[in-house]
C-alpha positions as CSV (number, residue, x, y, z in Angstrom):
1,M,125.7,63.0,94.6
2,R,125.0,59.8,92.7
3,L,121.8,58.3,93.9
4,L,119.7,55.4,92.4
5,P,115.9,55.4,92.2
6,L,113.9,53.2,94.5
7,L,110.4,52.8,93.2
8,T,107.1,52.3,95.0
9,A,104.4,50.2,93.3
10,E,102.6,53.3,92.1
11,E,105.8,54.9,90.7
12,T,106.5,51.7,88.8
13,R,103.0,51.7,87.3
14,R,103.5,55.3,86.1
15,A,106.9,54.3,84.5
16,E,105.2,51.5,82.7
17,E,102.4,53.7,81.5
18,A,104.9,56.2,80.2
19,H,106.7,53.5,78.2
20,S,106.3,53.9,74.5
21,G,106.1,50.2,73.8
22,S,103.3,47.7,74.6
23,L,102.7,45.8,77.8
24,D,103.3,42.5,75.9
25,E,106.7,43.8,74.9
26,L,107.6,44.6,78.6
27,M,106.4,41.3,79.8
28,E,108.4,39.5,77.1
29,R,111.5,41.3,78.3
30,A,110.8,40.7,81.9
31,G,110.2,37.0,81.6
32,T,113.3,36.6,79.4
33,A,115.4,38.5,82.0
34,V,114.4,36.1,84.7
35,A,115.1,33.1,82.5
36,E,118.5,34.4,81.6
37,L,119.4,34.7,85.3
38,V,118.2,31.2,86.0
39,L,120.2,29.9,83.0
40,R,123.3,31.7,84.1
41,S,123.2,30.9,87.8
42,F,121.0,27.9,88.6
43,P,121.4,24.6,86.8
44,G,118.9,21.7,86.7
45,R,115.2,21.3,86.7
46,V,113.0,24.3,87.2
47,T,109.5,24.6,88.7
48,V,107.9,27.9,87.8
49,V,105.0,29.0,90.1
50,A,102.7,31.4,88.2
51,G,100.0,33.4,89.9
52,K,97.5,35.6,88.2
53,G,98.0,39.0,86.5
54,K,101.2,40.4,85.0
55,N,103.5,38.6,87.5
56,G,102.1,35.3,86.4
57,G,102.4,36.3,82.8
58,D,106.1,37.1,83.3
59,A,106.5,33.7,85.0
60,K,105.0,31.8,82.0
61,I,107.2,33.6,79.5
62,C,110.2,32.7,81.7
63,A,109.1,29.1,81.6
64,R,108.8,29.2,77.8
65,V,112.3,30.7,77.4
66,L,113.8,28.1,79.7
67,A,112.2,25.3,77.8
68,D,113.4,26.7,74.5
69,A,116.9,26.7,76.0
70,G,116.6,23.0,76.8
71,R,115.7,23.1,80.5
72,E,113.3,20.7,82.0
73,V,110.5,23.0,83.2
74,S,107.2,22.5,85.1
75,V,104.6,25.2,85.5
76,V,102.4,25.3,88.6
77,E,99.5,27.8,88.4
78,G,98.4,29.2,91.7
79,S,98.7,26.0,93.8
80,G,99.8,22.4,93.5
81,D,102.8,20.2,93.8
82,L,106.3,21.7,93.2
83,G,107.7,18.3,92.2
84,T,111.4,17.8,92.6
85,P,113.0,20.9,91.1
86,D,116.6,22.1,91.5
87,V,115.4,25.7,91.5
88,V,112.0,27.4,91.9
89,V,110.9,30.5,90.1
90,D,108.4,32.5,92.3
91,G,105.8,34.4,90.1
92,L,102.9,34.1,92.6
93,L,102.4,37.7,93.6
94,G,103.5,41.0,92.1
95,I,104.1,44.5,93.3
96,G,100.4,45.2,94.0
97,I,100.1,43.3,97.3
98,E,99.6,45.4,100.4
99,G,98.3,43.0,103.0
100,A,98.6,39.3,103.9
101,P,98.3,36.8,101.0
102,R,95.1,34.8,100.7
103,E,95.2,31.4,102.6
104,D,95.7,29.4,99.4
105,V,98.6,31.6,98.3
106,A,100.1,31.6,101.7
107,R,100.1,27.8,101.6
108,M,102.0,27.9,98.3
109,I,104.5,30.3,99.8
110,D,105.1,28.0,102.7
111,L,105.6,25.1,100.3
112,I,108.2,27.1,98.3
113,N,110.0,28.1,101.5
114,A,110.0,24.5,102.7
115,S,111.4,23.1,99.5
116,G,115.0,23.7,100.5
117,R,115.7,24.7,96.9
118,P,117.1,28.1,95.6
119,V,114.3,30.5,94.7
120,V,114.3,33.2,92.1
121,S,111.5,35.8,92.6
122,I,110.0,37.9,89.9
123,D,110.0,41.6,90.7
124,V,109.6,41.1,94.5
125,P,109.4,38.0,96.6
126,S,105.7,37.1,97.0
127,G,104.3,38.5,100.2
128,V,106.6,41.5,100.4
129,N,105.1,45.0,100.1
130,A,107.0,46.5,97.2
131,S,106.4,50.0,98.5
132,T,107.5,49.7,102.1
133,G,109.3,46.3,102.7
134,E,106.6,45.4,105.2
135,I,105.4,41.8,105.5
136,S,101.9,41.1,106.8
137,G,101.8,37.3,106.5
138,A,103.6,34.6,104.6
139,A,106.5,35.8,102.3
140,V,108.9,33.9,100.0
141,R,112.5,33.9,101.1
142,A,114.3,34.3,97.8
143,T,117.8,33.4,96.9
144,A,117.7,36.0,94.1
145,T,115.2,38.5,92.8
146,V,115.0,40.0,89.3
147,T,113.2,43.3,89.4
148,F,112.3,45.6,86.6
149,G,113.0,49.2,85.7
150,A,114.6,50.1,89.0
151,A,114.9,48.5,92.4
152,K,111.7,48.6,94.5
153,V,111.6,50.1,98.0
154,G,110.6,46.8,99.5
155,L,113.8,45.1,98.2
156,A,116.0,47.6,100.0
157,V,114.1,48.1,103.3
158,A,113.8,45.4,106.0
159,P,112.1,43.0,106.5
160,G,111.6,42.8,102.7
161,R,115.3,43.3,102.1
162,L,116.0,40.2,104.2
163,H,113.7,38.1,101.9
164,A,115.0,39.4,98.5
165,G,118.4,37.7,98.3
166,A,120.7,39.1,95.6
167,V,118.8,41.7,93.6
168,T,119.3,42.1,89.8
169,V,117.7,45.1,88.1
170,A,116.6,44.5,84.5
171,P,116.0,47.9,82.9
172,L,113.6,46.7,80.2
173,G,113.8,50.2,78.6
174,L,111.8,51.8,81.3
175,R,112.8,55.3,82.3
176,P,111.3,56.1,85.8
177,R,110.7,59.9,85.8
178,E,109.9,60.3,89.5
179,H,110.8,58.6,92.7
180,E,110.5,59.7,96.3
181,H,113.2,57.4,97.8
182,S,116.7,56.6,96.7
183,L,119.4,54.0,97.1
184,V,122.8,55.2,97.9
185,P,125.6,53.4,95.9
186,A,129.2,53.2,97.2
187,S,130.3,55.5,94.5
188,V,128.8,58.3,96.6
189,L,132.0,58.3,98.5
190,L,133.9,59.7,95.5
191,D,131.8,62.9,95.8
192,V,132.8,63.6,99.5
193,P,135.2,66.5,99.4
194,A,138.8,65.5,99.9
195,K,141.7,67.6,101.3
196,Q,143.3,69.8,98.6
197,V,146.8,71.2,98.2
198,D,145.6,74.5,99.6
199,S,143.5,73.0,102.5
200,T,144.1,73.9,106.1
201,K,143.2,71.9,109.1
202,Y,140.1,74.0,109.5
203,S,139.0,74.2,105.9
204,A,139.2,70.4,105.7
205,G,136.5,70.2,108.4
206,S,136.6,70.8,112.1
207,V,134.7,68.5,114.5
208,L,134.0,68.7,118.3
209,V,132.8,65.5,120.1
210,V,131.1,65.8,123.5
211,G,130.9,62.8,125.8
212,G,133.4,60.4,127.4
213,S,132.1,60.1,130.9
214,R,133.9,57.9,133.5
215,G,134.0,54.3,132.3
216,L,132.8,55.3,128.8
217,T,135.9,57.1,127.4
218,G,136.3,54.5,124.7
219,A,133.2,55.8,122.9
220,I,134.5,59.3,122.5
221,M,137.9,58.0,121.4
222,L,136.3,55.9,118.6
223,A,134.1,58.8,117.5
224,S,137.0,61.3,117.4
225,L,139.4,58.9,115.6
226,A,136.7,58.0,113.1
227,A,136.3,61.7,112.3
228,Y,140.0,62.0,111.6
229,R,139.9,58.8,109.5
230,A,137.0,60.3,107.6
231,D,139.4,63.0,106.5
232,A,138.4,65.8,108.9
233,G,141.3,68.3,109.5
234,Y,140.7,69.2,113.1
235,V,139.1,67.2,115.9
236,A,138.6,68.1,119.5
237,V,136.8,66.4,122.4
238,A,135.0,67.9,125.4
239,A,134.9,65.4,128.3
240,P,134.9,65.3,132.1
241,E,138.0,66.7,133.6
242,S,138.7,63.3,135.3
243,A,138.8,61.6,131.9
244,L,141.6,63.8,130.5
245,P,144.5,61.6,131.7
246,V,143.1,58.6,129.8
247,L,142.3,60.7,126.7
248,E,145.7,62.4,126.7
249,S,147.5,59.0,126.6
250,A,145.3,57.6,123.9
251,L,144.4,60.5,121.5
252,V,147.7,62.0,120.3
253,E,146.2,64.2,117.6
254,V,143.0,65.2,119.3
255,V,142.6,68.5,121.2
256,K,141.1,67.9,124.7
257,H,138.8,70.2,126.8
258,G,138.1,69.3,130.4
259,L,134.6,69.9,131.7
260,P,132.8,70.1,135.0
261,E,131.4,66.8,136.2
262,D,129.4,65.3,139.0
263,T,130.6,62.7,141.5
264,S,129.9,59.8,139.1
265,G,132.0,61.3,136.3
266,R,129.0,62.5,134.3
267,L,128.9,66.0,132.7
268,L,126.9,68.8,134.4
269,P,124.6,71.3,132.7
270,R,127.1,74.1,133.6
271,S,129.5,72.3,131.2
272,A,127.5,74.0,128.4
273,D,129.5,77.3,128.6
274,A,132.8,75.5,127.9
275,V,131.3,73.4,125.1
276,V,129.9,76.5,123.4
277,E,133.3,78.2,123.7
278,A,135.1,75.1,122.3
279,A,132.6,75.0,119.4
280,R,133.7,78.3,118.1
281,K,136.4,76.5,116.2
282,A,134.1,73.7,115.0
283,D,131.9,73.2,111.9
284,V,129.8,70.6,113.7
285,V,129.4,69.2,117.2
286,A,128.7,65.5,117.9
287,I,127.1,64.8,121.2
288,G,126.6,61.5,122.9
289,P,129.5,59.0,122.6
290,G,130.1,57.9,126.2
291,L,128.0,60.8,127.5
292,G,126.3,58.7,130.2
293,R,122.8,58.9,131.5
294,S,121.7,61.3,134.3
295,D,119.3,64.1,134.8
296,G,122.3,66.4,134.3
297,T,123.3,65.0,130.9
298,V,119.7,65.3,129.7
299,E,119.6,68.9,130.7
300,L,123.0,69.5,129.1
301,V,121.9,68.2,125.8
302,R,118.8,70.4,125.9
303,I,120.9,73.5,126.7
304,L,123.4,72.7,123.9
305,L,120.6,72.2,121.3
306,E,119.3,75.6,122.3
307,R,122.6,77.5,122.4
308,L,124.7,76.0,119.6
309,D,124.2,77.7,116.2
310,L,126.0,75.1,114.1
311,P,125.1,71.6,113.0
312,V,124.8,68.9,115.7
313,V,124.9,65.1,115.5
314,L,123.2,63.3,118.4
315,D,123.9,59.7,119.2
316,A,123.8,57.1,122.0
317,D,123.1,58.6,125.4
318,A,122.3,62.0,123.9
319,L,119.1,60.4,122.6
320,W,118.0,59.2,126.1
321,Q,114.8,61.0,127.1
322,L,115.2,63.4,124.2
323,E,112.2,65.6,123.6
324,P,111.4,67.5,120.4
325,F,113.3,70.7,120.0
326,A,113.5,73.7,117.7
327,R,116.8,74.8,116.1
328,N,117.8,77.0,113.2
329,A,120.9,74.9,112.4
330,A,120.8,71.3,111.1
331,T,120.5,68.3,113.5
332,V,121.1,64.7,112.7
333,I,120.0,62.0,115.2
334,T,121.4,58.4,114.7
335,P,119.3,55.9,116.7
336,H,119.4,52.1,116.5
337,T,116.0,50.3,116.6
338,G,115.7,50.3,120.4
339,E,116.6,54.0,120.7
340,L,114.1,55.0,118.0
341,A,111.4,53.0,119.8
342,G,112.1,55.0,122.9
343,L,112.0,58.3,120.9
344,L,108.6,57.4,119.4
345,G,107.1,55.7,122.4
346,T,106.7,52.3,120.8
347,T,108.4,48.9,120.8
348,S,111.5,47.6,119.0
349,A,109.3,45.0,117.3
350,G,107.1,47.8,116.0
351,I,110.0,49.7,114.6
352,D,111.4,46.5,112.9
353,A,108.1,45.8,111.3
354,H,107.5,49.3,109.9
355,R,111.0,50.8,109.5
356,L,110.2,53.2,106.6
357,D,107.2,54.6,108.4
358,A,109.0,54.9,111.7
359,V,112.0,56.8,110.4
360,R,109.7,59.2,108.6
361,R,107.6,59.8,111.7
362,A,110.8,60.5,113.7
363,A,112.1,63.0,111.1
364,S,108.7,64.8,111.3
365,R,108.5,64.7,115.1
366,F,112.0,66.1,115.7
367,G,112.3,68.2,112.6
368,S,115.7,66.6,112.0
369,V,117.6,64.2,109.8
370,V,117.1,60.8,111.3
371,L,119.6,57.9,110.5
372,L,118.0,54.6,111.6
373,K,120.8,52.0,111.8
374,G,120.5,48.5,110.5
375,A,121.4,46.3,107.5
376,D,119.3,48.7,105.6
377,T,120.3,52.1,107.1
378,L,117.5,54.5,106.5
379,V,118.1,58.3,106.4
380,A,115.0,60.5,106.5
381,A,114.6,64.3,106.5
382,P,111.4,66.3,107.0
383,R,109.4,66.6,103.8
384,E,112.1,64.6,101.8
385,G,112.4,61.1,100.5
386,V,114.3,58.5,102.4
387,L,117.8,57.5,101.4
388,V,118.8,53.8,101.9
389,A,122.3,52.7,102.5
390,S,122.7,48.9,102.3
391,Y,126.4,48.2,102.8
392,G,127.8,46.4,105.8
393,S,128.8,43.1,107.2
394,P,128.0,41.3,110.5
395,A,131.2,42.8,111.8
396,L,129.2,46.0,112.6
397,A,127.3,44.1,115.3
398,T,129.8,45.0,118.0
399,A,130.0,47.6,120.7
400,G,131.4,50.9,119.6
401,S,130.6,50.6,115.9
402,G,127.9,53.3,116.3
403,D,130.4,55.7,117.8
404,V,132.6,55.2,114.7
405,L,129.6,56.0,112.5
406,T,128.9,59.2,114.6
407,G,132.4,60.4,113.9
408,V,132.1,59.8,110.2
409,V,128.7,61.6,110.0
410,A,130.2,64.6,111.8
411,A,133.3,64.7,109.6
412,F,131.3,64.6,106.3
413,I,129.0,67.5,107.6
414,A,132.1,69.4,108.6
415,K,133.4,69.0,105.1
416,G,130.3,70.7,103.7
417,V,128.1,67.8,102.6
418,E,124.4,68.5,103.1
419,P,123.3,66.7,106.3
420,Q,121.0,64.1,104.9
421,L,123.5,63.2,102.2
422,A,126.3,63.3,104.7
423,A,124.5,60.8,107.0
424,A,123.8,58.5,104.1
425,A,127.3,58.7,102.7
426,A,128.7,58.1,106.2
427,A,126.6,54.9,106.5
428,V,128.0,53.7,103.2
429,A,131.6,54.4,104.3
430,H,131.0,52.7,107.6
431,G,129.5,49.7,105.8
432,V,132.2,49.4,103.2
433,A,134.9,49.6,105.9
434,S,133.3,46.6,107.6
435,E,133.2,44.7,104.3
436,L,136.9,45.3,103.9
437,L,137.7,43.4,107.1
438,D,139.4,40.1,106.4
439,P,138.3,38.1,108.3
440,P,135.2,39.9,109.7
441,R,134.6,37.4,112.5
442,G,136.0,38.6,115.9
443,A,136.4,42.2,114.7
444,V,136.0,45.1,117.1
445,A,135.0,48.7,116.4
446,S,138.5,50.1,116.2
447,D,139.2,47.6,113.4
448,L,136.9,49.8,111.2
449,L,139.2,52.8,111.3
450,P,141.7,51.7,108.7
451,G,138.9,50.6,106.4
452,L,137.5,54.1,106.4
453,R,140.7,55.4,104.8
454,L,140.5,52.6,102.2
455,A,136.8,53.3,101.5
456,L,137.5,57.0,100.9
457,A,140.4,56.0,98.6
458,G,138.0,54.0,96.4
459,H,138.5,50.5,97.7
460,G,135.5,48.2,98.1
461,L,133.2,50.4,96.0
462,Q,132.5,47.8,93.3
463,R,129.7,45.9,94.9
464,A,126.2,46.8,93.7
465,P,124.1,48.2,96.5
466,L,121.7,45.2,96.7
467,A,124.1,42.4,95.7
468,R,124.8,39.8,98.3
């Protein structure tokens, strides 16, 4: 599938060292690229804030090119007064920062942020860790960032992503030869296998969804319908017997299996036999949408992970009190920040501050693909680089959108896509579907379903992954 490199600071340095030209040549191209963006997008007076090192050198070249083009330009080196610019160019700190900026630099960052003017950052916003996206102190909030060679990890992963604004990549002639992490463009959806003339409902991908406890049937409906809209050929649900009347009336195309339940309408561990039997026709089993939380559902998830010999997607209540497990078949878990905090025994704030590290630790702890939801959805697999999917609108912040995502992940795995790639491509489809909503305000999760069909048909794939 079509993936784009995301570089760490060290990978960027190696790409620069491998470049056949001189450092001065690279800096000239870099400073010119920043100036061209300013000339194209930000009229008026410019204050260029130049720090030390290569980033500051790029900033001074940018200032020279702007002045040659007739712009009124002021250069502030390190600290000082910004004046009254219409736009600020941030060249304070480069990709080498790993901790909090020094006090004098932090004061300048605060001054830039308080200016109320558009800010164009050079390579990464000052204060953002280019290799992780982490922020240890003050950090510039850019309107736009011009980065070089390839996007940096810190521009794609929050909280750095939230400081970068619209990201433009200026190639400069660099050819990165190695990169651990990748950005997933919307064009990845063109590589998801589509139904063919000779396809059958089973060869197109068969999905079984387990959940739908009393009062939570909407979740399993959304997941199963999303699997169909993601082009699966056969979808079945396994839910408490008492939920079947509701499911029968709402899910016309979906096959239903009634399961034993307790007095509260939650599935029992002895439901496992029926799930395993129903899974004989499936390529993947999704467990969790509307499952509910009880000792019995925790035990049921444990038994199914042990007995099922095909890929499993775990979401929502299936992640509650989940302990590490061993399986021969693939497993994908899809937590949001709070759920991942519970899995790792930490806090949501800790996850938000260290998202890249957290998703990698979870993949190692559970020996599974882990999809960490968010504006920067991160998909990690043991001993593999992290894939970053950065599509989506605020419309995804609604109950049930995670159930839709679960159905899409399951459908793509059922269609034969490798699990980590399937999870990343599903996050892209989910995000693009949300961006196709017009207007997005007031949307509910079921509104995403038509957008999935459009996304798979090629609509909404034009936006660059880190554009805003």
